[in-house]
VOPAGU-2260 file (C-alpha; in pm, 1 decimal, decimal comma):
REM VOPAGU-2260
SITE   aa  ch    i         X         Y         Z
SITE  MET   A    0       0,0       0,0       0,0
SITE  LYS   A    1     132,3     343,1     -93,2
SITE  LYS   A    2     184,1     604,1     173,7
SITE  LEU   A    3      26,1     947,4     177,1
SITE  PRO   A    4     288,8    1209,9      88,2
SITE  VAL   A    5     259,8    1418,2     403,0
SITE  GLY   A    6     515,3    1698,9     400,3
SITE  ILE   A    7     658,4    1607,6      58,2
SITE  ALA   A    8     634,9    1890,0    -195,6
SITE  ASP   A    9     833,4    1743,4    -485,3
SITE  PHE   A   10     622,3    1599,3    -767,3
SITE  ALA   A   11     885,2    1347,4    -880,7
SITE  THR   A   12     930,0    1209,0    -527,8
SITE  ILE   A   13     555,5    1170,6    -481,2
SITE  ARG   A   14     517,5     988,0    -814,7
SITE  LYS   A   15     793,2     742,1    -720,5
SITE  GLY   A   16     642,3     609,0    -402,3
SITE  GLY   A   17     344,4     801,5    -273,3
SITE  TYR   A   18     -23,4     834,0    -344,9
SITE  TYR   A   19    -104,3    1111,5    -591,9
SITE  ALA   A   20    -441,5    1203,7    -744,4
SITE  ASP   A   21    -361,7    1278,6   -1108,3
SITE  LYS   A   22    -510,2    1612,2   -1210,7
SITE  THR   A   23    -327,0    1646,8   -1542,1
SITE  LYS   A   24    -647,8    1720,5   -1735,5
SITE  LEU   A   25    -722,1    2011,3   -1503,2
SITE  LEU   A   26    -368,4    2143,3   -1543,1
SITE  TYR   A   27    -406,8    2143,5   -1921,2
SITE  LYS   A   28    -728,6    2344,6   -1883,0
SITE  ILE   A   29    -546,1    2598,5   -1666,3
SITE  ILE   A   30    -263,1    2624,1   -1921,9
SITE  GLN   A   31    -504,4    2675,6   -2212,1
SITE  TRP   A   32    -721,4    2931,6   -2029,7
SITE  PRO   A   33    -697,1    3263,2   -2221,4
SITE  VAL   A   34    -681,6    3488,3   -1912,4
SITE  PRO   A   35    -457,6    3475,2   -1601,3
SITE  TYR   A   36    -573,1    3219,9   -1343,8
SITE  PHE   A   37    -555,8    3296,4    -969,6
SITE  LEU   A   38    -512,6    2993,0    -744,9
SITE  SER   A   39    -655,6    3059,7    -402,6
SITE  ARG   A   40    -591,9    2769,5    -167,3
SITE  PRO   A   41    -534,7    2755,5     207,4
SITE  ARG   A   42    -203,6    2670,0     367,8
SITE  ARG   A   43     -76,1    2316,2     313,5
SITE  PHE   A   44    -322,7    2236,2      33,4
SITE  GLY   A   45     -75,1    2144,4    -238,9
SITE  LYS   A   46      10,4    2472,9    -406,6
SITE  THR   A   47     378,4    2381,4    -428,1
SITE  VAL   A   48     301,9    2036,7    -570,4
SITE  LEU   A   49      68,9    2193,4    -827,5
SITE  VAL   A   50     332,6    2441,5    -943,6
SITE  ASP   A   51     596,4    2165,9    -945,5
SITE  SER   A   52     362,2    1949,6   -1157,8
SITE  LEU   A   53     325,3    2237,4   -1404,3
SITE  GLU   A   54     705,0    2262,5   -1421,6
SITE  TYR   A   55     734,4    1893,8   -1514,0
SITE  LEU   A   56     455,1    1921,2   -1772,7
SITE  LEU   A   57     606,7    2221,8   -1945,2
């Protein structure tokens, strides 16, 4: 059973051995959106992992 990636903010590390809900389709929608997109999320809700995922996609 995979572990939850508590405290891990690196996308590559999470993909190697942790549980990750793939939201690639949503990331492509954000990339293709014609206007700037503001991400408003509370502390510790995966903002760093999201930005890191975008880095690996692009």
